[in-house]
N, C-alpha and C positions, 0 to 999 in steps of 0.2 A: 201595142204591148200585150203579151200573152196573159191569159187569165191566171190569177194567183189564188188558188183555193186551198193549198196545203203547204206545210213546211218544205216538202220535196219540191214543190213548184218554185218556192223562193230560192232554194239552193241551186236548182237547175237553170233558173232564168239568168242570173249573173249579168244583168243588163249593163252594169258599169265595168265589167271585165275584171272585177276584183279577184276572182278565182281563176283567171286565165293563166295557167302555168306554162303556156307556150311562149309567152313574151320573154324577152331577155331578162334574166334575173338581175336585180339591182343589189349591189354590195351594200349591206347595212352600215358599213363603215364609210360609205361615200356620202358626203353632205351635199344636199341639193337645196336650192332656194335660199342659200345663205350668202349675203353680199361679201365680196372680197374686202379685206382690210385696206382702208385708204391710208397709205403711208403718211401723206401730208397731214391728215387729220390726227393720226396716231402721234406724230411728232408734236402737233399743236397741243394735244391733250397730255403730253408728257409731264409728269410730276417727278422731279428729281428726288432720289432717295437721300435721306440724311446720312451724313458720314461723320465719323469721329474727327473732331477738330483738334489737331495737335498744338495749335497756337492759342488755345482757349484762355490761357493765363492772362493774356492782355485784356480780356473782356470780363473776367470773373468778378472783379471788384465793381464794375459798372452795374452788373446784374444785382449784386448784393445791395448796392446803394439804392437802386430803383425799388427793390422789394422793401427796403427800410422806409423809403419815402411813402410807399403805399400804406404800410402799417401805421405810419405817423399821420396819415391823412394829407400829406403834401402833394401826393398824386392821387388820381382817382381812375377807376375803370369806367370807361364810357362805351356805350353801345357803338359797335363798329360802323363806320361809313367810309367809303373810298376816298373821300376828301382828306382823310387823315394820312394817306400814303405820302410819305416823304422820307428822305434819307435821315437816319438818326432817330427814327420813331420806334417806340416799344409797343408790342402787342402781346396779348395772351391768346394762344392758339391751342385749343383743346387742353387747357390747364397748364400749358408750358409757356413761359415768357420767351419772346423772340425779339431780336433786335434787327431792324431793317437797315443794314449798313449801306447798301447801294442798290440802285436800279440800273442795270447795264443796258445800254443802247435803248433807252425808252422810246416808245412809239405808240401811236394810236391804232387800235384794232378796228375791225370792220364796223363796230358799233361806236367808234370814236371814243373809246375808253382807253386809258393808259395801260400799256402792257410792256413786257420786257423781262429778261432774266433778272433774278434778284441775287443778292448775296445776303443770306440770312444766317444769323448766329443764334443758336438756342441755348438756354441756360443749363441744359443738361450736357453741354460740351459737344454738341454736334453742329453741323452746318448744312445748308442746302442752297441750290441755285434754281429753285422752282420758279415757274412763271408767276408774274405779279397777279394775273387773273386767277391762277390756282390758289394763291395765297388769299386773295379776296374772297373767293368762294368758301374756303375753309373758315375764314373769320366771320363771314355772314352766318355760316352754319353753327359755329361754336367758337366764338372769340370776342375779344374786346380790344379797344384802343386804350393804351395807358397814357393819361393826360400828362402834359408838361408839368414840371415842378412848379408849384404855386408862385415861386419867386421869379420864374422865367417864362410865364405864360405870355407876357408881352414883349419878350426879347426879340421876336421877329420884327418888331417896329424899329429896333435899334440894337446894335451889338453892345451889350453892357460891359463896361470896364470900370476900374476904380476911379476913373476921371469923370464918369457920367454922374449926373445929378438926379436924385430921386425927387419927383414932383409931389407924390402923395400916394393915396391908396384908392382903388376902386373896390367897393365892398358889397356884399350881399347879406341882407339881414332877414330874419324871420320874426314876425310879431308874436308876443306872448300875451296879447290882449284876450280878455274873456268876453268881449263884446260879440254878440251873436253875428252881427253883420261883418265881423272880421273872422271869427272862428270858422264860419261856414264857407269861407273862400279857400278852396283847395289850391295848392301851389301858389300861394301869395308871398311875394318877396319884394323887399326894398333894394333898389340898386342905386348906389350913391357914390360920392367922392368925398374924401377927407384929406386935408393937408397934414393932419396930425394922426396919431395912432387911433385906430377905430375904437378901441376900448374907452379912450378919453372922450371921444366924440359922442358916444351913446350913454354916457354916465347918467344924464338926467332925462333919458328918453320918455319916461312916464309923465313928464311935465311939458313935453314938446309935441304939438299937433303933427309935426313932420313925421314923428314916430308913432302916430295914432294914439297918443296919450297913454302909452303902455311900454313896459320893458320890452327889449328885443334881444334876440340871440344872434351872435355873429355866426354866419354859415360859412363864409369864405371871404378872403380879402386878397388883393393882388397889388403888388408894388408897381408904380408907374414911373418910367424913366424917359427923360428927354422928349416928352410929347406934351401937348396941351391937354391936361387931364379933363378940363371942363368940356372941351370939344369931344373928347373920348366918351365922357359921360353922356353928352347930348346925343352922340351917335347911337349909343346903346338904348337910350330912351326913345329915340326916333324909331329904332328897329322894333321895339315892343309897344309902340304907341297905341295899337289897336287892342292891347290887353291891359291898358292902364286902369287901375282901380278907381271907380267912381263913387265915392262916399263923402259925406260931410262929417267933419270932426269938430266938435265943440270944445274949446279950451276952458280953463278954470274961470275965465272972465266972461264966458258966454259967447265969445266970438266964434264964428263959423269959418272953418278952413277946408280947403280941397287939396289934400296931399297929391302930388303929381309924380312921386318917385316909387310908387308901389305898383307892381305888375303881376299879372297872373300868367305864370309860365313855369314849367318844371325846372328844377335846379340844374339838371344836366344840360338842358337846352340853353339856359343862361350862360353857363360856363363854356358851352360850345360856341356861343356867339362871341364871347370875349376872345376865344382862340381864333375864330374866323377873322375878327378885327385885327388880331395880331399878325396873321399871315396874309392879310389883304384880300381874302376871298369873300368877305362879307357882302360885297357889291353884287354877287351872283345869287343871293338868297333873300328870302323874306320870311316873316313869322306867320304861320297859319294858326289862327286862334281856335278853329274848330277841332283840329287834330292835335293842337298844342305841340307843333313840331316845326322844324326849319325845312323849307321847301325851296326848290329852284324858282326863280322869277319866271 
């Protein structure tokens, strides 16, 4: 390499050929080192645009009722998970309610996840046929699952008609105790079964060690049809067995009791478990106490 002692030496050396004007000039509009578009990949990443839906009148009342159920607390917004994908489900995508009417030609992708074109109806009167994977990504980024109506959460176990018999209620309660060993327990709920109205069942809660000798608040209740409610209750208790409250409760006579129906788990997780039991998918999951979440076995 030549000695470089001045600016002129630098300009005259041009060891990388940067200043070589004898080379064929390259058109600045010619792109180099840019990969060609993979048509197959482009097709896979296709997200259909929403189009105005002329037949929206058939769905409008359904959206109105769903919004009404949310306002009255009969439905809830649940953090999205792909296990909620099924025909007839409602979601909130970027603030807009969407109805998953159908999954066309469902199939597993290379990661063994469900995919396929969808038929989506949006409450703003548009529709789309985006890929299920694209919908899932959007919901993970900014979306929610709209839970089933509280009276229909367990409908997947049976198709309810006027001839079906209601067995009772599965309920979720929160303690109003002022006892430090209860108050300090975050996400503490009682999950139980009653053949009568829950309000009547808890009337004398503060005198009953089952209710921690304190009044309770009804958080949620679900009607049960055509199933053995005791077995259903036992299944829920078994699922949350590792989070069962371990305290001794003393009644008015000084007797010591160990309540076994109180569990430490977030409310949305408890409701999710009830839905997973309803659709039969509970066998694939377990409750992780450390993260307070449902995880695959």
